[in-house]
C-alpha positions in Angstrom: 0.0 0.0 0.1 1.6 3.2 -1.1 2.2 5.9 1.6 0.3 5.5 4.7 -3.4 5.8 3.3 -4.5 3.4 5.9 -4.3 6.1 8.7 -7.6 7.6 7.7 -9.2 4.2 8.8 -8.0 4.3 12.3 -8.2 6.3 15.4 -6.4 5.9 18.8 -8.7 4.9 21.7 -8.0 7.7 24.0 -10.9 8.7 26.3 -8.7 10.4 28.8 -7.3 12.9 26.4 -3.9 14.1 25.3 -0.9 11.9 25.1 0.9 11.0 21.9 4.3 9.6 21.1 5.8 13.1 20.4 8.8 14.5 22.3 9.1 14.5 25.9 7.8 11.8 28.3 5.6 9.1 26.5 2.5 7.8 28.4 0.5 4.9 28.5 -3.2 5.6 28.2 -5.9 3.2 28.6 -9.7 3.4 28.5 -11.8 1.5 31.2 -12.5 -2.0 30.2 -10.5 -2.2 27.0 -6.9 -2.3 25.8 -6.4 0.6 23.6 -3.1 2.3 24.4 -0.2 4.4 23.3 3.2 2.9 24.5 6.4 4.5 23.7 9.5 5.8 25.3 10.7 9.4 26.0 13.0 11.0 28.5 12.0 11.0 32.1 9.4 8.9 34.1 5.8 7.9 33.6 6.3 5.0 31.3 3.9 2.7 33.3 6.4 -0.3 33.2 7.1 -2.2 36.4 5.9 -4.7 39.0 3.6 -2.5 41.0 -0.2 -2.9 40.9 -0.4 0.4 39.1 1.9 -0.6 36.3 0.1 -1.4 32.9 3.1 -3.1 31.4 5.2 -5.8 33.0 8.7 -6.9 32.0 10.0 -10.4 32.2 13.4 -12.2 32.0 16.3 -10.2 30.9 14.2 -7.3 29.5 15.5 -3.9 30.4 14.2 -0.4 30.5 16.5 1.9 28.7 16.2 5.7 28.0 14.6 5.6 24.7 13.3 2.1 24.3 12.8 -1.5 25.9 15.6 -4.0 25.2 14.1 -7.3 25.2 17.4 -9.0 25.0 21.0 -7.7 24.9 23.5 -8.9 22.3 24.5 -11.8 24.6 24.1 -15.6 24.5 21.2 -17.4 26.2 18.8 -14.6 27.2 15.2 -14.2 26.9 12.9 -11.2 27.7 9.4 -10.0 27.2 7.0 -7.0 27.7 3.3 -7.7 28.4 0.3 -5.5 28.6 -1.6 -6.2 31.9 -5.2 -5.3 30.6 -7.1 -7.9 28.0 -8.2 -6.3 24.8 -11.9 -6.5 23.9 -11.9 -4.4 20.6 -13.3 -6.2 17.7 -11.4 -4.5 14.9 -7.9 -3.2 15.7 -4.6 -2.3 14.4 -1.2 -2.7 16.2 1.9 -0.6 15.1 5.3 -1.9 16.3 8.4 0.3 16.2 11.4 -2.0 16.7 15.2 -2.4 16.1 17.3 -5.5 15.7 21.1 -4.9 15.6 24.3 -6.5 16.9 27.8 -7.5 16.2 27.1 -10.9 14.5 27.9 -11.1 10.8 25.7 -12.8 8.1 23.9 -15.9 9.6 25.8 -15.5 12.9 23.0 -13.7 14.8 19.7 -14.5 16.2 17.2 -15.4 17.1 14.6 -12.8 16.5 11.5 -11.5 18.2 7.7 -12.1 18.3 4.4 -10.1 18.7 1.7 -11.7 20.6 -2.1 -11.4 20.9 -2.8 -14.5 23.2 -4.9 -15.9 26.0 -1.9 -16.3 28.4 0.6 -13.7 29.4 4.0 -13.8 31.1 4.8 -17.4 30.3 8.5 -17.9 29.3 9.3 -20.6 26.8 11.2 -21.7 23.6 9.1 -19.8 21.1 11.0 -16.6 20.8 10.8 -16.3 24.6 7.2 -17.4 25.1 5.4 -20.6 25.8 4.9 -23.3 23.1 1.3 -24.4 22.4 0.0 -20.9 22.9 -3.6 -20.0 22.4 -4.0 -16.9 20.0 -2.0 -15.2 17.4 1.9 -14.9 17.1 3.8 -12.9 14.5 7.5 -13.8 14.3 10.5 -11.8 13.0 12.9 -14.7 12.6 16.5 -13.8 11.9 18.1 -17.0 11.7 17.4 -20.0 9.5 17.5 -23.3 11.4 16.5 -25.5 8.4 19.7 -26.1 6.7 18.4 -27.6 3.5 16.0 -24.7 2.7 17.1 -22.4 -0.1 14.2 -20.5 -1.3 13.7 -18.6 1.8 15.8 -15.5 2.6 16.2 -14.5 6.3 15.3 -12.4 8.2 11.7 -13.6 7.7 8.3 -12.7 9.0 5.6 -15.2 9.5 2.4 -15.6 11.5 0.7 -18.4 13.3 -2.7 -19.0 14.8 -2.9 -21.8 17.6 -5.6 -23.2 19.6 -3.1 -24.6 22.0 -2.8 -27.9 20.2 0.2 -27.1 18.0 3.8 -26.8 18.6 6.1 -24.4 16.8 8.6 -26.2 14.8 12.0 -24.7 15.4 13.9 -27.0 13.2 11.9 -26.0 10.1 11.5 -22.4 11.1 7.8 -22.6 11.9 6.9 -23.8 8.3 4.3 -26.5 9.0 2.0 -24.1 10.9 2.7 -20.6 9.4 -0.2 -18.8 7.6 2.2 -16.9 5.3 5.2 -15.0 5.3 7.7 -12.6 3.6 11.4 -11.7 3.6 12.2 -8.7 5.7 15.8 -7.4 5.9 15.8 -5.4 9.2 19.0 -6.0 10.9 21.7 -3.2 11.6 19.7 -0.6 9.6 20.2 3.2 10.0 16.5 4.1 9.7 13.5 3.2 11.7 11.7 -0.2 11.1 8.0 -0.7 11.6 5.5 -3.6 11.5 1.8 -3.2 11.4 -0.8 -6.1 12.3 -4.4 -5.3 11.3 -7.4 -7.3 12.3 -10.7 -6.3 10.6 -13.8 -8.3 9.9 -11.7 -11.6 10.6 -9.2 -10.4 8.1 -5.6 -10.5 9.1 -3.1 -8.2 7.4 0.5 -7.7 8.3 2.6 -5.0 6.5 6.0 -3.5 7.1 8.0 -0.3 6.7 11.5 -1.4 6.5 13.0 0.7 3.6 13.2 4.1 5.1 10.7 5.3 2.5 7.6 5.7 4.9 5.7 3.2 3.0 4.0 0.1 3.9 4.7 -3.0 2.0 2.3 -6.0 2.1 3.7 -9.2 3.8 0.7 -11.5 4.8 -3.0 -11.4 4.1 -5.1 -14.1 5.5 -9.1 -14.1 5.6 -11.2 -16.0 7.8 -9.1 -15.5 10.9 -11.2 -16.0 14.1 -9.7 -14.4 17.2 -11.4 -14.2 20.6 -11.7 -11.0 22.4 -10.1 -10.6 25.8 -6.5 -11.6 25.0 -3.3 -9.8 25.9 -0.7 -8.0 23.7 3.0 -8.7 24.2 6.3 -9.0 22.7 9.3 -11.3 23.4 12.6 -12.2 22.3 15.2 -15.0 22.8 19.0 -15.7 22.0 20.8 -18.9 22.0 24.3 -19.6 20.9 23.9 -16.6 18.6 22.5 -13.2 19.8 21.4 -9.8 18.8 20.0 -6.6 20.5 16.2 -6.8 20.1 14.6 -3.3 21.0 11.1 -2.2 21.1 10.7 1.5 20.7 6.9 1.7 20.6 3.7 -0.2 20.6 0.7 1.6 19.4 -2.9 0.1 19.4 -5.7 1.7 17.4 -9.3 0.9 17.3 -10.6 0.7 13.8 -14.1 2.2 12.9 -15.7 -0.5 10.8 -19.5 -0.7 9.5 -21.1 -4.1 9.5 -24.2 -5.2 7.7 -26.7 -7.3 9.8 -25.6 -10.4 7.8 -21.9 -9.5 8.8 -23.0 -9.0 12.4 -24.4 -12.5 12.5 -21.3 -13.9 10.8 -18.8 -12.1 13.1 -20.1 -13.2 16.5 -17.6 -13.7 19.2 -15.7 -16.9 19.2 -14.0 -18.6 22.2 -11.1 -20.4 20.5 -8.8 -19.1 17.8 -9.2 -20.6 14.3 -8.8 -20.1 10.7 -11.4 -21.0 8.1 -10.1 -23.7 5.6 -7.6 -24.6 8.1 -8.0 -27.7 10.3 -6.5 -27.2 13.8 -6.3 -30.4 15.9 -8.9 -30.3 18.7 -8.0 -29.9 22.3 -8.6 -32.9 24.5 -8.5 -32.3 28.3 -6.3 -34.9 30.0 -8.2 -37.2 32.4 -7.7 -36.5 36.0 -5.6 -38.9 38.0 -7.6 -41.5 40.0 -7.8 -41.0 43.7 -7.0 -43.8 46.1 -10.6 -44.6 47.0 -11.6 -44.7 43.2 -8.7 -47.1 42.4 -9.6 -49.2 45.4 -13.4 -49.4 44.3 -12.2 -50.3 40.7 -10.2 -53.2 41.9 -12.7 -54.4 44.4 -15.5 -54.5 41.9 -13.3 -56.1 39.2 -12.4 -58.9 41.8 -16.2 -59.2 42.7 -17.1 -59.4 38.9 -14.3 -62.0 38.2 -15.7 -64.3 41.2 -19.2 -63.9 40.1 -18.2 -64.9 36.5 -16.2 -68.0 37.8 -19.1 -69.1 39.9 -21.6 -68.7 37.0 -19.2 -70.5 34.8 -19.0 -73.4 37.3 -22.7 -73.8 37.7 -23.2 -73.8 33.8 -20.4 -76.3 33.6 -22.0 -78.7 36.2 -25.4 -78.4 34.5 -23.7 -79.4 31.1 -22.1 -82.4 32.7 -25.4 -83.5 34.3 -27.1 -83.3 31.0 -24.3 -85.2 29.4 -24.5 -88.1 31.9 -28.2 -88.4 31.4 -27.8 -89.0 27.7 -25.8 -92.1 28.5 -28.5 -93.7 30.7 
């Protein structure tokens, strides 16, 4: 999409008034009962990140508050960090703009591993998927900077991909998430001297991901998937991880916008709330709840009645056998 024409479709949810990501101190603003916010970094205090009950953002792991940004992971091995919003999002149509920077000392193919942007049911759950839990429930958008699959040649990294999960799927690191991805595109985002942006738009169950990584202030299409069903009430977050290879993964701003969208009565019926993420024409394995472990009393009763049934079956068998023998003798007399 040329330029930033999409801006006319959106507006920040800001019932408290004021607040933008211009100069000076950047503020987080949130309306009651929803998740619309500005999040950005400037000089001074008031960023709303911390462990107190009044904080609207939580850091996890090795994430650090810097002067102008959040550093999810430093350019060091075996680090992971995350930033999560504390308030669930109940917007139907929204757009999330992410201003980020990935940079480090590693040369070509000697850096990693990338970062992820999340809209998920669970928050603050560390794990192996770019610093977040595996088998998550919701949406994950991955900026993968290192190719794990050695045989692949047609895909150029860094690479952006997306995945919708109902909690039944594992992210396949060895294949760079290919078996479960909805789509993707190459995104050369490391060690650039200009700003890099990613936008995730969710409108009428239509997921669109675009990027501005060329320094031209223009959005380029990356992923477009219709029929994506995401429940409301999930959390936004971002996370990163390093292994044997590393990079600085910095988040400069997160901006969420409520999109004003008109729906016909037919669309209102079709776009009713869902309770589990899914994608039309894509079969996700159904979740099966594990059986609870048997208590001692239940186990005793099962063994007891099994023995009683066995004894009863043996007795019945003996009675029938004796009757059969009696009938056999009478035939001979």
